[in-house]
C-alpha positions, -999 to 999 in steps of 0.1 A, spaced: 673 191 841 638 203 852 629 239 854 598 255 870 573 274 848 547 297 862 514 303 843 488 330 850 453 316 847 420 333 852 399 322 881 376 304 857 405 286 840 420 276 873 386 263 885 381 244 853 416 229 856 409 219 892 376 203 883 391 183 854 420 172 876 396 161 903 374 142 877 404 124 862 423 117 894 453 137 883 468 169 896 464 202 878 502 202 873 500 168 856 472 180 833 491 211 824 523 192 817 504 167 795 488 195 776 521 212 770 537 180 758 508 172 735 510 207 720 548 205 715 544 171 697 517 185 674 537 216 666 569 196 660 550 174 635 533 204 618 566 223 615 584 192 603 558 185 576 559 221 565 597 220 563 595 188 542 569 204 519 591 234 514 623 213 509 604 193 482 591 224 466 625 240 464 646 209 460 663 221 428 673 254 444 686 236 475 706 212 454 722 241 435 731 259 467 747 227 480 723 224 509 
């Protein structure tokens, strides 16, 4: 399922996005979607790594708790 998302950009941000889209042959929407996806992947990796670090650091406690 696809949902619409609306973003408020300043005039300068909108112009920069339009210029970049024009220069790369993509639409502003395609650029924004690519940026969101890239950010989500990076954050997912960062949070996953932190969760693994914490799980390793507290492995004994988690074992005792049955987790």
